[in-house]
All heavy atoms as TSV, in Angstrom:
chain	resi	resn	atom	element	x	y	z
A	1	MET	N	N	48.920	99.448	-67.276
A	1	MET	CA	C	50.207	98.899	-66.942
A	1	MET	C	C	50.092	98.143	-65.627
A	1	MET	O	O	49.556	98.661	-64.682
A	1	MET	CB	C	51.261	99.999	-66.864
A	1	MET	CG	C	52.650	99.485	-66.520
A	1	MET	SD	S	53.904	100.746	-66.506
A	1	MET	CE	C	54.229	100.857	-68.235
A	2	LYS	N	N	50.633	96.949	-65.576
A	2	LYS	CA	C	50.641	96.158	-64.367
A	2	LYS	C	C	51.997	96.266	-63.716
A	2	LYS	O	O	53.015	96.526	-64.379
A	2	LYS	CB	C	50.335	94.702	-64.648
A	2	LYS	CG	C	48.928	94.458	-65.051
A	2	LYS	CD	C	48.654	92.967	-65.148
A	2	LYS	CE	C	47.169	92.758	-65.424
A	2	LYS	NZ	N	46.791	91.373	-65.313
A	3	VAL	N	N	52.035	96.124	-62.408
A	3	VAL	CA	C	53.281	96.240	-61.672
A	3	VAL	C	C	53.511	94.956	-60.901
A	3	VAL	O	O	52.599	94.422	-60.257
A	3	VAL	CB	C	53.215	97.401	-60.671
A	3	VAL	CG1	C	54.489	97.476	-59.823
A	3	VAL	CG2	C	53.029	98.716	-61.454
A	4	PHE	N	N	54.733	94.443	-60.925
A	4	PHE	CA	C	55.155	93.296	-60.127
A	4	PHE	C	C	56.366	93.738	-59.344
A	4	PHE	O	O	57.271	94.373	-59.853
A	4	PHE	CB	C	55.547	92.112	-61.044
A	4	PHE	CG	C	54.431	91.616	-61.869
A	4	PHE	CD1	C	54.256	92.065	-63.162
A	4	PHE	CD2	C	53.538	90.705	-61.353
A	4	PHE	CE1	C	53.232	91.584	-63.943
A	4	PHE	CE2	C	52.489	90.230	-62.113
A	4	PHE	CZ	C	52.329	90.693	-63.431
A	5	GLU	N	N	56.362	93.427	-58.056
A	5	GLU	CA	C	57.490	93.778	-57.196
A	5	GLU	C	C	58.077	92.500	-56.648
A	5	GLU	O	O	57.372	91.603	-56.162
A	5	GLU	CB	C	57.054	94.688	-56.074
A	5	GLU	CG	C	58.186	95.126	-55.174
A	5	GLU	CD	C	57.718	96.075	-54.094
A	5	GLU	OE1	O	56.719	96.774	-54.282
A	5	GLU	OE2	O	58.368	96.121	-53.052
A	6	PHE	N	N	59.405	92.412	-56.698
A	6	PHE	CA	C	60.114	91.261	-56.162
A	6	PHE	C	C	61.554	91.672	-55.846
A	6	PHE	O	O	62.056	92.637	-56.361
A	6	PHE	CB	C	60.090	90.091	-57.126
A	6	PHE	CG	C	60.741	90.336	-58.455
A	6	PHE	CD1	C	62.079	90.096	-58.643
A	6	PHE	CD2	C	59.998	90.871	-59.509
A	6	PHE	CE1	C	62.684	90.364	-59.905
A	6	PHE	CE2	C	60.596	91.126	-60.727
A	6	PHE	CZ	C	61.914	90.862	-60.921
A	7	LYS	N	N	62.193	90.889	-55.020
A	7	LYS	CA	C	63.603	91.128	-54.698
A	7	LYS	C	C	64.432	90.087	-55.471
A	7	LYS	O	O	63.999	88.951	-55.638
A	7	LYS	CB	C	63.867	91.003	-53.183
A	7	LYS	CG	C	63.309	92.132	-52.423
A	7	LYS	CD	C	63.766	92.127	-50.977
A	7	LYS	CE	C	63.212	93.375	-50.285
A	7	LYS	NZ	N	63.777	93.494	-48.973
A	8	SER	N	N	65.585	90.511	-55.892
A	8	SER	CA	C	66.484	89.641	-56.672
A	8	SER	C	C	67.915	90.140	-56.427
A	8	SER	O	O	68.130	91.181	-55.853
A	8	SER	CB	C	66.114	89.653	-58.126
A	8	SER	OG	O	66.859	88.675	-58.824
A	9	LYS	N	N	68.846	89.418	-56.934
A	9	LYS	CA	C	70.262	89.824	-56.916
A	9	LYS	C	C	70.763	89.881	-58.350
A	9	LYS	O	O	70.384	89.054	-59.166
A	9	LYS	CB	C	71.127	88.883	-56.076
A	9	LYS	CG	C	70.849	88.988	-54.588
A	9	LYS	CD	C	71.842	88.188	-53.805
A	9	LYS	CE	C	71.569	88.430	-52.315
A	9	LYS	NZ	N	72.544	87.804	-51.485
A	10	ILE	N	N	71.617	90.860	-58.620
A	10	ILE	CA	C	72.224	90.939	-59.914
A	10	ILE	C	C	73.456	90.034	-59.933
A	10	ILE	O	O	74.341	90.174	-59.076
A	10	ILE	CB	C	72.606	92.396	-60.263
A	10	ILE	CG1	C	71.372	93.263	-60.273
A	10	ILE	CG2	C	73.357	92.416	-61.612
A	10	ILE	CD1	C	71.687	94.711	-60.473
A	11	LYS	N	N	73.495	89.112	-60.866
A	11	LYS	CA	C	74.613	88.189	-61.015
A	11	LYS	C	C	74.959	88.060	-62.483
A	11	LYS	O	O	74.073	87.795	-63.292
A	11	LYS	CB	C	74.289	86.809	-60.401
A	11	LYS	CG	C	75.426	85.880	-60.346
A	11	LYS	CD	C	75.046	84.596	-59.631
A	11	LYS	CE	C	76.259	83.690	-59.558
A	11	LYS	NZ	N	75.934	82.473	-58.861
A	12	ASN	N	N	76.210	88.301	-62.783
A	12	ASN	CA	C	76.655	88.246	-64.190
A	12	ASN	C	C	75.786	89.185	-65.073
A	12	ASN	O	O	75.361	88.854	-66.160
A	12	ASN	CB	C	76.608	86.849	-64.752
A	12	ASN	CG	C	77.553	85.921	-64.043
A	12	ASN	OD1	O	78.632	86.336	-63.617
A	12	ASN	ND2	N	77.193	84.671	-63.865
A	13	HIS	N	N	75.483	90.387	-64.538
A	13	HIS	CA	C	74.717	91.396	-65.260
A	13	HIS	C	C	73.312	90.900	-65.626
A	13	HIS	O	O	72.715	91.345	-66.586
A	13	HIS	CB	C	75.445	91.843	-66.533
A	13	HIS	CG	C	76.809	92.366	-66.276
A	13	HIS	ND1	N	77.071	93.581	-65.703
A	13	HIS	CD2	C	78.043	91.821	-66.441
A	13	HIS	CE1	C	78.354	93.762	-65.597
A	13	HIS	NE2	N	78.978	92.698	-66.006
A	14	THR	N	N	72.751	90.026	-64.787
A	14	THR	CA	C	71.440	89.478	-65.068
A	14	THR	C	C	70.606	89.556	-63.792
A	14	THR	O	O	71.102	89.337	-62.688
A	14	THR	CB	C	71.559	87.990	-65.489
A	14	THR	OG1	O	72.409	87.933	-66.622
A	14	THR	CG2	C	70.190	87.415	-65.802
A	15	ILE	N	N	69.343	89.875	-63.922
A	15	ILE	CA	C	68.381	89.910	-62.797
A	15	ILE	C	C	67.461	88.693	-63.010
A	15	ILE	O	O	66.775	88.592	-64.035
A	15	ILE	CB	C	67.546	91.184	-62.760
A	15	ILE	CG1	C	68.483	92.347	-62.566
A	15	ILE	CG2	C	66.492	91.099	-61.646
A	15	ILE	CD1	C	67.795	93.712	-62.660
A	16	LYS	N	N	67.425	87.809	-62.029
A	16	LYS	CA	C	66.568	86.632	-62.138
A	16	LYS	C	C	65.161	87.065	-61.765
A	16	LYS	O	O	64.883	87.644	-60.761
A	16	LYS	CB	C	67.066	85.524	-61.204
A	16	LYS	CG	C	66.289	84.260	-61.373
A	16	LYS	CD	C	66.910	83.118	-60.629
A	16	LYS	CE	C	66.014	81.909	-60.895
A	16	LYS	NZ	N	66.600	80.666	-60.458
A	17	ILE	N	N	64.197	86.598	-62.617
A	17	ILE	CA	C	62.775	86.881	-62.365
A	17	ILE	C	C	62.134	85.629	-61.709
A	17	ILE	O	O	62.361	84.540	-62.152
A	17	ILE	CB	C	62.056	87.172	-63.711
A	17	ILE	CG1	C	62.683	88.421	-64.354
A	17	ILE	CG2	C	60.572	87.314	-63.516
A	17	ILE	CD1	C	62.188	88.715	-65.752
A	18	PRO	N	N	61.380	85.854	-60.634
A	18	PRO	CA	C	60.756	84.727	-59.952
A	18	PRO	C	C	59.825	83.897	-60.851
A	18	PRO	O	O	59.233	84.421	-61.787
A	18	PRO	CB	C	59.923	85.403	-58.828
A	18	PRO	CG	C	60.494	86.740	-58.680
A	18	PRO	CD	C	61.029	87.114	-60.024
A	19	ARG	N	N	59.722	82.603	-60.572
A	19	ARG	CA	C	58.920	81.732	-61.407
A	19	ARG	C	C	57.469	82.183	-61.477
A	19	ARG	O	O	56.829	81.999	-62.483
A	19	ARG	CB	C	58.947	80.297	-60.837
A	19	ARG	CG	C	60.302	79.659	-61.005
A	19	ARG	CD	C	60.208	78.161	-60.592
A	19	ARG	NE	N	61.512	77.587	-60.430
A	19	ARG	CZ	C	62.232	77.065	-61.406
A	19	ARG	NH1	N	61.753	77.100	-62.654
A	19	ARG	NH2	N	63.425	76.535	-61.185
A	20	GLU	N	N	56.954	82.779	-60.385
A	20	GLU	CA	C	55.530	83.194	-60.359
A	20	GLU	C	C	55.296	84.257	-61.440
A	20	GLU	O	O	54.163	84.404	-61.895
A	20	GLU	CB	C	55.162	83.803	-59.019
A	20	GLU	CG	C	55.450	82.945	-57.788
A	20	GLU	CD	C	56.844	83.099	-57.266
A	20	GLU	OE1	O	57.227	84.214	-56.872
A	20	GLU	OE2	O	57.588	82.089	-57.286
A	21	ILE	N	N	56.321	84.986	-61.778
A	21	ILE	CA	C	56.162	86.065	-62.785
A	21	ILE	C	C	56.507	85.585	-64.169
A	21	ILE	O	O	55.994	86.078	-65.153
A	21	ILE	CB	C	57.026	87.312	-62.402
A	21	ILE	CG1	C	56.517	87.861	-61.060
A	21	ILE	CG2	C	56.962	88.364	-63.451
A	21	ILE	CD1	C	57.344	88.997	-60.524
A	22	GLU	N	N	57.444	84.605	-64.246
A	22	GLU	CA	C	57.804	84.091	-65.565
A	22	GLU	C	C	56.555	83.547	-66.241
A	22	GLU	O	O	55.764	82.828	-65.642
A	22	GLU	CB	C	58.783	82.927	-65.434
A	22	GLU	CG	C	60.206	83.364	-65.065
A	22	GLU	CD	C	61.143	82.174	-64.964
A	22	GLU	OE1	O	60.738	81.045	-65.266
A	22	GLU	OE2	O	62.272	82.410	-64.577
A	23	SER	N	N	56.396	83.900	-67.503
A	23	SER	CA	C	55.209	83.449	-68.204
A	23	SER	C	C	55.378	83.730	-69.691
A	23	SER	O	O	56.102	84.629	-70.095
A	23	SER	CB	C	53.983	84.198	-67.680
A	23	SER	OG	O	52.875	83.965	-68.526
A	24	ASP	N	N	54.722	82.949	-70.506
A	24	ASP	CA	C	54.792	83.185	-71.970
A	24	ASP	C	C	54.167	84.471	-72.330
A	24	ASP	O	O	54.472	85.045	-73.354
A	24	ASP	CB	C	54.056	82.028	-72.702
A	24	ASP	CG	C	54.897	80.726	-72.631
A	24	ASP	OD1	O	56.116	80.832	-72.506
A	24	ASP	OD2	O	54.292	79.662	-72.821
A	25	LYS	N	N	53.241	85.004	-71.493
A	25	LYS	CA	C	52.569	86.236	-71.827
A	25	LYS	C	C	53.535	87.443	-71.806
A	25	LYS	O	O	53.254	88.497	-72.384
A	25	LYS	CB	C	51.374	86.524	-70.929
A	25	LYS	CG	C	51.705	86.804	-69.486
A	25	LYS	CD	C	50.465	87.024	-68.662
A	25	LYS	CE	C	50.789	87.192	-67.182
A	25	LYS	NZ	N	49.593	87.384	-66.401
A	26	PHE	N	N	54.718	87.303	-71.173
A	26	PHE	CA	C	55.705	88.353	-71.154
A	26	PHE	C	C	56.763	88.172	-72.243
A	26	PHE	O	O	57.570	89.054	-72.497
A	26	PHE	CB	C	56.413	88.424	-69.809
A	26	PHE	CG	C	55.513	88.761	-68.673
A	26	PHE	CD1	C	55.324	87.868	-67.656
A	26	PHE	CD2	C	54.875	89.989	-68.643
A	26	PHE	CE1	C	54.479	88.181	-66.585
A	26	PHE	CE2	C	54.030	90.303	-67.563
A	26	PHE	CZ	C	53.832	89.410	-66.562
A	27	SER	N	N	56.710	87.019	-72.884
A	27	SER	CA	C	57.768	86.719	-73.892
A	27	SER	C	C	57.734	87.713	-75.024
A	27	SER	O	O	56.630	88.022	-75.597
A	27	SER	CB	C	57.537	85.287	-74.419
A	27	SER	OG	O	58.540	84.980	-75.355
A	28	GLU	N	N	58.887	88.291	-75.355
A	28	GLU	CA	C	59.043	89.248	-76.439
A	28	GLU	C	C	58.317	90.554	-76.251
A	28	GLU	O	O	58.131	91.293	-77.178
A	28	GLU	CB	C	58.617	88.603	-77.783
A	28	GLU	CG	C	59.326	87.352	-78.123
A	28	GLU	CD	C	60.806	87.539	-78.386
A	28	GLU	OE1	O	61.200	88.560	-78.977
A	28	GLU	OE2	O	61.610	86.680	-77.948
A	29	LYS	N	N	57.869	90.823	-75.023
A	29	LYS	CA	C	57.169	92.101	-74.743
A	29	LYS	C	C	58.174	93.086	-74.183
A	29	LYS	O	O	59.112	92.734	-73.489
A	29	LYS	CB	C	56.035	91.910	-73.747
A	29	LYS	CG	C	54.968	91.006	-74.311
A	29	LYS	CD	C	53.617	91.540	-74.016
A	29	LYS	CE	C	52.598	90.634	-74.653
A	29	LYS	NZ	N	51.348	90.681	-74.119
A	30	GLU	N	N	57.937	94.362	-74.483
A	30	GLU	CA	C	58.752	95.429	-73.910
A	30	GLU	C	C	58.283	95.699	-72.502
A	30	GLU	O	O	57.092	95.787	-72.241
A	30	GLU	CB	C	58.646	96.672	-74.780
A	30	GLU	CG	C	59.557	97.780	-74.336
A	30	GLU	CD	C	59.548	98.943	-75.304
A	30	GLU	OE1	O	59.658	98.741	-76.486
A	30	GLU	OE2	O	59.430	100.090	-74.794
A	31	VAL	N	N	59.224	95.813	-71.582
A	31	VAL	CA	C	58.888	96.098	-70.200
A	31	VAL	C	C	59.698	97.284	-69.750
A	31	VAL	O	O	60.716	97.655	-70.338
A	31	VAL	CB	C	59.201	94.928	-69.268
A	31	VAL	CG1	C	58.350	93.690	-69.616
A	31	VAL	CG2	C	60.674	94.534	-69.304
A	32	LYS	N	N	59.231	97.959	-68.680
A	32	LYS	CA	C	59.968	99.073	-68.079
A	32	LYS	C	C	60.525	98.533	-66.776
A	32	LYS	O	O	59.795	97.960	-65.968
A	32	LYS	CB	C	59.019	100.242	-67.797
A	32	LYS	CG	C	59.719	101.421	-67.131
A	32	LYS	CD	C	58.691	102.493	-66.704
A	32	LYS	CE	C	58.691	103.596	-67.712
A	32	LYS	NZ	N	57.843	104.702	-67.298
A	33	VAL	N	N	61.804	98.738	-66.581
A	33	VAL	CA	C	62.507	98.229	-65.386
A	33	VAL	C	C	62.975	99.439	-64.570
A	33	VAL	O	O	63.591	100.346	-65.088
A	33	VAL	CB	C	63.689	97.370	-65.742
A	33	VAL	CG1	C	64.413	96.927	-64.506
A	33	VAL	CG2	C	63.266	96.177	-66.576
A	34	ILE	N	N	62.616	99.441	-63.280
A	34	ILE	CA	C	63.108	100.449	-62.365
A	34	ILE	C	C	63.907	99.700	-61.308
A	34	ILE	O	O	63.410	98.809	-60.644
A	34	ILE	CB	C	61.946	101.193	-61.675
A	34	ILE	CG1	C	61.116	101.917	-62.763
A	34	ILE	CG2	C	62.456	102.177	-60.650
A	34	ILE	CD1	C	59.795	102.528	-62.280
A	35	LEU	N	N	65.167	100.116	-61.179
A	35	LEU	CA	C	66.067	99.434	-60.279
A	35	LEU	C	C	66.274	100.276	-59.012
A	35	LEU	O	O	66.707	101.419	-59.102
A	35	LEU	CB	C	67.393	99.195	-60.982
A	35	LEU	CG	C	68.482	98.466	-60.183
A	35	LEU	CD1	C	68.039	97.036	-59.893
A	35	LEU	CD2	C	69.777	98.472	-60.979
A	36	LEU	N	N	65.952	99.738	-57.856
A	36	LEU	CA	C	66.168	100.404	-56.584
A	36	LEU	C	C	67.136	99.562	-55.773
A	36	LEU	O	O	67.067	98.341	-55.801
A	36	LEU	CB	C	64.823	100.506	-55.820
A	36	LEU	CG	C	63.661	101.172	-56.542
A	36	LEU	CD1	C	62.405	101.004	-55.743
A	36	LEU	CD2	C	63.993	102.622	-56.749
A	37	TYR	N	N	68.004	100.197	-55.052
A	37	TYR	CA	C	68.926	99.429	-54.186
A	37	TYR	C	C	69.194	100.211	-52.894
A	37	TYR	O	O	69.087	101.445	-52.871
A	37	TYR	CB	C	70.237	99.099	-54.926
A	37	TYR	CG	C	71.178	100.272	-55.067
A	37	TYR	CD1	C	72.247	100.451	-54.183
A	37	TYR	CD2	C	71.036	101.200	-56.046
A	37	TYR	CE1	C	73.135	101.484	-54.325
A	37	TYR	CE2	C	71.893	102.263	-56.224
A	37	TYR	CZ	C	72.927	102.413	-55.354
A	37	TYR	OH	O	73.769	103.470	-55.463
A	38	GLU	N	N	69.516	99.477	-51.851
A	38	GLU	CA	C	69.806	100.072	-50.577
A	38	GLU	C	C	71.244	100.572	-50.602
A	38	GLU	O	O	72.149	99.875	-50.971
A	38	GLU	CB	C	69.659	99.045	-49.444
A	38	GLU	CG	C	68.259	98.584	-49.228
A	38	GLU	CD	C	67.359	99.640	-48.601
A	38	GLU	OE1	O	67.874	100.535	-47.936
A	38	GLU	OE2	O	66.151	99.567	-48.887
A	39	GLU	N	N	71.434	101.825	-50.198
A	39	GLU	CA	C	72.791	102.362	-50.126
A	39	GLU	C	C	73.506	101.805	-48.917
A	39	GLU	O	O	72.899	101.550	-47.881
A	39	GLU	CB	C	72.755	103.896	-50.042
A	39	GLU	CG	C	72.221	104.530	-51.299
A	39	GLU	CD	C	72.211	106.043	-51.153
A	39	GLU	OE1	O	71.652	106.517	-50.149
A	39	GLU	OE2	O	72.773	106.689	-52.038
A	40	THR	N	N	74.781	101.583	-49.020
A	40	THR	CA	C	75.540	101.076	-47.897
A	40	THR	C	C	75.896	102.256	-46.972
A	40	THR	O	O	75.777	103.434	-47.342
A	40	THR	CB	C	76.869	100.466	-48.389
A	40	THR	OG1	O	77.639	101.469	-49.010
A	40	THR	CG2	C	76.661	99.329	-49.355
A	41	ASN	N	N	76.309	101.927	-45.753
A	41	ASN	CA	C	76.705	102.979	-44.827
A	41	ASN	C	C	77.867	103.767	-45.389
A	41	ASN	O	O	77.922	104.994	-45.147
A	41	ASN	CB	C	77.149	102.334	-43.491
A	41	ASN	CG	C	75.950	101.863	-42.717
A	41	ASN	OD1	O	74.849	102.373	-42.882
A	41	ASN	ND2	N	76.138	100.898	-41.842
A	42	GLU	N	N	78.724	103.131	-46.167
A	42	GLU	CA	C	79.867	103.838	-46.744
A	42	GLU	C	C	79.392	104.923	-47.725
A	42	GLU	O	O	79.890	106.028	-47.727
A	42	GLU	CB	C	80.731	102.825	-47.494
A	42	GLU	CG	C	81.994	103.453	-48.076
A	42	GLU	CD	C	82.875	102.389	-48.722
A	42	GLU	OE1	O	83.270	101.435	-48.041
A	42	GLU	OE2	O	83.128	102.486	-49.904
A	43	GLU	N	N	78.373	104.614	-48.505
A	43	GLU	CA	C	77.811	105.609	-49.429
A	43	GLU	C	C	77.150	106.777	-48.684
A	43	GLU	O	O	77.272	107.936	-49.052
A	43	GLU	CB	C	76.820	104.965	-50.400
A	43	GLU	CG	C	77.493	104.048	-51.386
A	43	GLU	CD	C	76.529	103.148	-52.137
A	43	GLU	OE1	O	75.566	102.664	-51.539
A	43	GLU	OE2	O	76.753	102.953	-53.335
A	44	HIS	N	N	76.425	106.460	-47.611
A	44	HIS	CA	C	75.821	107.497	-46.747
A	44	HIS	C	C	76.876	108.389	-46.141
A	44	HIS	O	O	76.753	109.607	-46.101
A	44	HIS	CB	C	74.943	106.875	-45.667
A	44	HIS	CG	C	73.627	106.377	-46.164
A	44	HIS	ND1	N	72.600	107.187	-46.477
A	44	HIS	CD2	C	73.183	105.120	-46.308
A	44	HIS	CE1	C	71.564	106.468	-46.825
A	44	HIS	NE2	N	71.872	105.225	-46.781
A	45	SER	N	N	77.953	107.779	-45.657
A	45	SER	CA	C	79.055	108.522	-45.048
A	45	SER	C	C	79.679	109.471	-46.017
A	45	SER	O	O	79.966	110.637	-45.719
A	45	SER	CB	C	80.121	107.556	-44.493
A	45	SER	OG	O	79.588	106.787	-43.452
A	46	PHE	N	N	79.926	109.036	-47.233
A	46	PHE	CA	C	80.530	109.862	-48.265
A	46	PHE	C	C	79.654	111.081	-48.535
A	46	PHE	O	O	80.136	112.215	-48.612
A	46	PHE	CB	C	80.768	109.073	-49.566
A	46	PHE	CG	C	81.345	109.928	-50.629
A	46	PHE	CD1	C	82.678	110.267	-50.645
A	46	PHE	CD2	C	80.549	110.334	-51.721
A	46	PHE	CE1	C	83.206	111.029	-51.644
A	46	PHE	CE2	C	81.085	111.127	-52.719
A	46	PHE	CZ	C	82.427	111.474	-52.693
A	47	GLU	N	N	78.345	110.862	-48.618
A	47	GLU	CA	C	77.438	111.971	-48.883
A	47	GLU	C	C	77.450	112.990	-47.711
A	47	GLU	O	O	77.481	114.191	-47.919
A	47	GLU	CB	C	76.010	111.431	-49.077
A	47	GLU	CG	C	74.973	112.478	-49.440
A	47	GLU	CD	C	73.602	111.880	-49.655
A	47	GLU	OE1	O	73.516	110.753	-50.183
A	47	GLU	OE2	O	72.622	112.556	-49.321
A	48	ARG	N	N	77.455	112.473	-46.487
A	48	ARG	CA	C	77.496	113.382	-45.320
A	48	ARG	C	C	78.778	114.177	-45.272
A	48	ARG	O	O	78.778	115.373	-44.980
A	48	ARG	CB	C	77.307	112.561	-44.047
A	48	ARG	CG	C	75.897	112.216	-43.710
A	48	ARG	CD	C	75.751	111.723	-42.290
A	48	ARG	NE	N	76.492	110.490	-42.067
A	48	ARG	CZ	C	76.022	109.267	-42.253
A	48	ARG	NH1	N	74.777	109.108	-42.609
A	48	ARG	NH2	N	76.760	108.184	-42.044
A	49	ILE	N	N	79.893	113.504	-45.526
A	49	ILE	CA	C	81.183	114.202	-45.514
A	49	ILE	C	C	81.279	115.281	-46.581
A	49	ILE	O	O	81.690	116.376	-46.298
A	49	ILE	CB	C	82.358	113.165	-45.662
A	49	ILE	CG1	C	82.444	112.297	-44.438
A	49	ILE	CG2	C	83.681	113.877	-45.936
A	49	ILE	CD1	C	83.342	111.106	-44.588
A	50	THR	N	N	80.863	114.977	-47.791
A	50	THR	CA	C	80.949	115.995	-48.865
A	50	THR	C	C	80.040	117.171	-48.569
A	50	THR	O	O	80.393	118.276	-48.794
A	50	THR	CB	C	80.641	115.387	-50.244
A	50	THR	OG1	O	79.396	114.727	-50.190
A	50	THR	CG2	C	81.714	114.409	-50.653
A	51	THR	N	N	78.837	116.897	-48.054
A	51	THR	CA	C	77.928	117.980	-47.710
A	51	THR	C	C	78.521	118.830	-46.581
A	51	THR	O	O	78.526	120.080	-46.655
A	51	THR	CB	C	76.553	117.399	-47.263
A	51	THR	OG1	O	76.012	116.663	-48.364
A	51	THR	CG2	C	75.583	118.548	-46.914
A	52	SER	N	N	79.041	118.187	-45.569
A	52	SER	CA	C	79.639	118.882	-44.453
A	52	SER	C	C	80.792	119.769	-44.913
A	52	SER	O	O	80.918	120.932	-44.532
A	52	SER	CB	C	80.109	117.865	-43.395
A	52	SER	OG	O	80.809	118.516	-42.374
A	53	GLU	N	N	81.698	119.236	-45.712
A	53	GLU	CA	C	82.842	119.997	-46.198
A	53	GLU	C	C	82.416	121.160	-47.051
A	53	GLU	O	O	83.003	122.238	-46.987
A	53	GLU	CB	C	83.814	119.069	-46.939
A	53	GLU	CG	C	84.575	118.136	-46.012
A	53	GLU	CD	C	85.567	117.302	-46.745
A	53	GLU	OE1	O	85.782	117.463	-47.969
A	53	GLU	OE2	O	86.145	116.385	-46.084
A	54	PHE	N	N	81.400	120.964	-47.868
A	54	PHE	CA	C	80.880	122.048	-48.714
A	54	PHE	C	C	80.364	123.174	-47.836
A	54	PHE	O	O	80.665	124.351	-48.063
A	54	PHE	CB	C	79.774	121.517	-49.623
A	54	PHE	CG	C	79.111	122.610	-50.425
A	54	PHE	CD1	C	79.738	123.128	-51.573
A	54	PHE	CD2	C	77.898	123.141	-50.040
A	54	PHE	CE1	C	79.125	124.144	-52.309
A	54	PHE	CE2	C	77.292	124.126	-50.766
A	54	PHE	CZ	C	77.924	124.653	-51.910
A	55	LEU	N	N	79.590	122.829	-46.815
A	55	LEU	CA	C	78.980	123.849	-45.967
A	55	LEU	C	C	79.991	124.542	-45.083
A	55	LEU	O	O	79.772	125.683	-44.647
A	55	LEU	CB	C	77.870	123.257	-45.130
A	55	LEU	CG	C	76.630	122.821	-45.934
A	55	LEU	CD1	C	75.621	122.145	-45.039
A	55	LEU	CD2	C	76.000	123.996	-46.661
A	56	GLU	N	N	81.139	123.876	-44.772
A	56	GLU	CA	C	82.175	124.517	-43.958
A	56	GLU	C	C	82.734	125.757	-44.664
A	56	GLU	O	O	83.181	126.700	-44.056
A	56	GLU	CB	C	83.317	123.536	-43.678
A	56	GLU	CG	C	82.985	122.613	-42.548
A	56	GLU	CD	C	84.145	121.677	-42.240
A	56	GLU	OE1	O	85.305	121.986	-42.588
A	56	GLU	OE2	O	83.863	120.604	-41.682
A	57	GLY	N	N	82.685	125.756	-46.008
A	57	GLY	CA	C	83.207	126.894	-46.785
A	57	GLY	C	C	82.221	128.029	-46.876
A	57	GLY	O	O	82.532	129.103	-47.374
A	58	TYR	N	N	80.993	127.838	-46.337
A	58	TYR	CA	C	79.927	128.877	-46.394
A	58	TYR	C	C	80.195	129.876	-45.249
A	58	TYR	O	O	80.479	129.505	-44.107
A	58	TYR	CB	C	78.562	128.192	-46.222
A	58	TYR	CG	C	77.436	129.165	-46.424
A	58	TYR	CD1	C	76.953	129.427	-47.697
A	58	TYR	CD2	C	76.777	129.766	-45.338
A	58	TYR	CE1	C	75.888	130.305	-47.897
A	58	TYR	CE2	C	75.760	130.647	-45.541
A	58	TYR	CZ	C	75.271	130.893	-46.826
A	58	TYR	OH	O	74.251	131.727	-47.026
A	59	ASP	N	N	80.132	131.151	-45.573
A	59	ASP	CA	C	80.362	132.201	-44.600
A	59	ASP	C	C	79.102	133.101	-44.559
A	59	ASP	O	O	78.357	133.157	-45.538
A	59	ASP	CB	C	81.594	132.983	-45.009
A	59	ASP	CG	C	82.013	133.939	-43.896
A	59	ASP	OD1	O	82.548	133.475	-42.870
A	59	ASP	OD2	O	81.835	135.147	-44.104
A	60	ASN	N	N	78.928	133.833	-43.463
A	60	ASN	CA	C	77.758	134.697	-43.356
A	60	ASN	C	C	77.759	135.739	-44.460
A	60	ASN	O	O	76.717	136.181	-44.919
A	60	ASN	CB	C	77.736	135.405	-41.992
A	60	ASN	CG	C	77.301	134.452	-40.879
A	60	ASN	OD1	O	76.652	133.456	-41.181
A	60	ASN	ND2	N	77.663	134.767	-39.659
A	61	SER	N	N	78.927	136.132	-44.969
A	61	SER	CA	C	78.974	137.103	-46.031
A	61	SER	C	C	78.430	136.545	-47.346
A	61	SER	O	O	78.063	137.250	-48.278
A	61	SER	CB	C	80.437	137.576	-46.253
A	61	SER	OG	O	81.254	136.526	-46.680
A	62	ASP	N	N	78.341	135.197	-47.439
A	62	ASP	CA	C	77.765	134.575	-48.640
A	62	ASP	C	C	76.253	134.675	-48.657
A	62	ASP	O	O	75.605	134.399	-49.667
A	62	ASP	CB	C	78.149	133.084	-48.682
A	62	ASP	CG	C	79.636	132.882	-48.911
A	62	ASP	OD1	O	80.239	133.721	-49.625
A	62	ASP	OD2	O	80.193	131.930	-48.323
A	63	ALA	N	N	75.656	135.067	-47.543
A	63	ALA	CA	C	74.169	135.122	-47.449
A	63	ALA	C	C	73.574	136.110	-48.450
A	63	ALA	O	O	72.429	136.001	-48.828
A	63	ALA	CB	C	73.767	135.507	-46.030
A	64	ILE	N	N	74.381	137.071	-48.918
A	64	ILE	CA	C	73.864	138.007	-49.945
A	64	ILE	C	C	73.358	137.291	-51.174
A	64	ILE	O	O	72.435	137.725	-51.863
A	64	ILE	CB	C	74.937	139.070	-50.302
A	64	ILE	CG1	C	74.338	140.186	-51.079
A	64	ILE	CG2	C	76.116	138.387	-51.017
A	64	ILE	CD1	C	75.262	141.382	-51.263
A	65	TYR	N	N	73.948	136.148	-51.487
A	65	TYR	CA	C	73.547	135.373	-52.698
A	65	TYR	C	C	72.224	134.602	-52.446
A	65	TYR	O	O	71.602	134.156	-53.393
A	65	TYR	CB	C	74.646	134.407	-53.115
A	65	TYR	CG	C	75.949	135.119	-53.408
A	65	TYR	CD1	C	77.048	135.051	-52.580
A	65	TYR	CD2	C	76.034	135.908	-54.550
A	65	TYR	CE1	C	78.211	135.702	-52.874
A	65	TYR	CE2	C	77.201	136.573	-54.834
A	65	TYR	CZ	C	78.319	136.474	-54.008
A	65	TYR	OH	O	79.448	137.128	-54.324
A	66	ASP	N	N	71.837	134.483	-51.182
A	66	ASP	CA	C	70.595	133.731	-50.867
A	66	ASP	C	C	69.359	134.643	-51.052
A	66	ASP	O	O	68.260	134.150	-51.134
A	66	ASP	CB	C	70.629	133.222	-49.423
A	66	ASP	CG	C	71.719	132.185	-49.238
A	66	ASP	OD1	O	72.072	131.555	-50.235
A	66	ASP	OD2	O	72.137	132.011	-48.091
A	67	GLU	N	N	69.575	135.925	-51.126
A	67	GLU	CA	C	68.453	136.886	-51.230
A	67	GLU	C	C	68.037	137.019	-52.698
A	67	GLU	O	O	68.898	137.031	-53.603
A	67	GLU	CB	C	68.846	138.215	-50.690
A	67	GLU	CG	C	69.170	138.184	-49.182
A	67	GLU	CD	C	69.735	139.507	-48.671
A	67	GLU	OE1	O	69.717	140.507	-49.400
A	67	GLU	OE2	O	70.179	139.497	-47.501
A	68	ALA	N	N	66.729	137.120	-52.917
A	68	ALA	CA	C	66.222	137.231	-54.280
A	68	ALA	C	C	66.227	138.683	-54.742
A	68	ALA	O	O	66.180	139.606	-54.060
A	68	ALA	CB	C	64.833	136.649	-54.349
């Protein structure tokens, strides 16, 4: 399996492939797509807040459940 890495933007539910990668050899072939994206500060903040609020409900008496 060969790997090509490039940056693109999703527009109208489509990812544009760079010309260097476009080729007839890929035509009608099945490919595996892995989509990675940078999270925004807002998404990071939401994760921190929910984790913090969850842990605020933790009490030392809950430690009994941590023991095997």
